[in-house]
C-alpha positions in Angstrom: -0.9 -0.7 5.0 1.1 -0.1 8.2 0.5 -1.4 11.7 0.1 1.3 14.3 0.8 0.3 17.9 -0.1 2.2 21.1 3.1 4.1 21.5 3.0 5.5 18.0 -0.7 6.2 18.1 -0.2 8.3 21.3 2.7 10.1 19.8 0.8 11.0 16.7 -2.2 12.1 18.7 0.0 14.2 21.0 1.2 16.2 18.0 -2.3 17.5 17.2 -2.6 21.2 17.7 -6.3 21.3 18.8 -6.8 20.2 22.4 -10.4 19.0 21.9 -9.4 16.8 18.9 -6.4 15.5 20.8 -8.5 14.5 23.8 -11.0 12.8 21.6 -8.4 10.8 19.6 -6.6 9.8 22.8 -9.9 8.5 24.3 -10.5 6.5 21.1 -7.0 5.0 21.3 -7.6 4.0 25.0 -10.7 2.1 23.9 -8.9 -0.1 21.4 -9.1 -3.8 22.6 -5.7 -5.5 23.2 -6.6 -8.2 20.6 -7.1 -5.6 18.0 -4.6 -3.7 15.8 -4.8 -0.3 14.2 -3.9 -0.3 10.5 -3.1 2.9 8.6 -4.1 2.8 5.0 -2.1 5.0 2.6 -2.9 5.8 -1.0 -0.1 4.9 -3.4 0.7 7.2 -6.3 0.0 5.9 -9.8 3.2 4.5 -11.3 4.2 3.4 -14.8 5.7 0.0 -15.1 7.1 -1.6 -18.2 7.5 -5.3 -18.9 10.4 -5.7 -21.3 11.1 -8.7 -23.5 14.3 -8.7 -25.6 16.9 -10.9 -27.2 20.5 -11.0 -26.0 22.5 -12.1 -29.1 25.9 -12.1 -27.2 24.9 -14.4 -24.4 23.9 -18.1 -24.6 21.4 -19.6 -25.1 20.7 -17.6 -28.2 17.1 -17.1 -29.3 15.8 -17.3 -25.8 14.0 -14.1 -24.9 15.1 -12.2 -21.8 12.3 -10.8 -19.6 12.5 -8.0 -17.0 10.2 -5.4 -15.4 11.1 -1.8 -14.7 9.4 1.1 -13.0 9.5 4.3 -15.0 9.6 7.7 -13.3 10.5 10.5 -15.7 11.7 10.8 -19.2 12.6 7.6 -21.0 15.3 7.7 -23.8 15.5 4.8 -26.1 18.9 4.7 -28.1 17.8 2.1 -30.7 16.8 2.7 -34.3 13.4 1.2 -33.8 11.0 1.8 -30.9 9.5 -1.1 -28.9 5.8 -2.0 -29.3 3.8 -0.2 -26.7 0.8 -1.4 -24.7 -0.7 1.4 -22.6 -2.8 0.6 -19.5 -5.3 3.1 -18.3 -5.2 4.6 -14.8 -6.8 2.0 -12.5 -8.9 4.7 -10.9 -9.6 5.9 -7.4 -8.3 3.9 -4.4 -11.0 1.7 -2.8 -13.1 1.4 -6.0 -13.0 -2.2 -7.2 -13.3 -2.7 -10.9 -15.3 -5.7 -12.1 -12.6 -7.1 -14.4 -10.0 -7.1 -11.6 -9.2 -10.4 -9.8 -9.9 -10.5 -6.1 -7.0 -11.4 -3.8 -7.7 -13.7 -0.9 -7.6 -11.5 2.2 -5.1 -12.5 5.0 -7.2 -10.7 7.6 -10.5 -8.9 8.0 -10.6 -5.2 8.5 -13.5 -2.9 9.3 -15.2 -1.2 6.4 -15.0 2.3 7.7 -12.0 4.0 9.5 -12.0 3.9 13.3 -10.1 7.2 13.5 -10.8 8.9 10.2 -8.4 11.8 10.9 -5.4 9.4 10.5 -7.2 6.9 8.2 -6.7 4.2 10.9 -8.8 1.0 10.7 -9.2 -1.7 13.3 -8.6 -5.4 12.6 -8.3 -8.5 14.6 -4.8 -9.4 15.8 -3.2 -12.6 14.6 -1.9 -15.1 17.2 1.7 -14.4 16.4 1.4 -10.6 16.6 2.0 -8.6 19.8 -1.0 -7.0 21.5 -1.8 -3.4 20.6 -0.6 -1.9 23.9 2.7 -3.9 24.2 4.6 -2.1 21.5 
């Protein structure tokens, strides 16, 4: 999620080729309350992550497993004689669909359910006290 302030919103609206759409979006931007922020939601691509656990016999303390996490993008070559045990996780699914077995995070802020400006996938949310007003940036 990315905060969108007035200046950036007007720049993005100004780049629209259709004059009618541009006028409508600019009008919606002008209607945003100063105590509200626009938030752009972007879909993240699916990624493959691996949690590795291995022994390092050359470094003390011996016998203590080392743990690390890596993001994998592309072909993975493993030079050892044995392959590690694999645990495959299915694709979590479409963004916005909450699966029942997934834990819910405590939300830091409340955001509207539907986009305020659907063309850019911008949502409105209340501004925190320490955040600058929408029009000031």
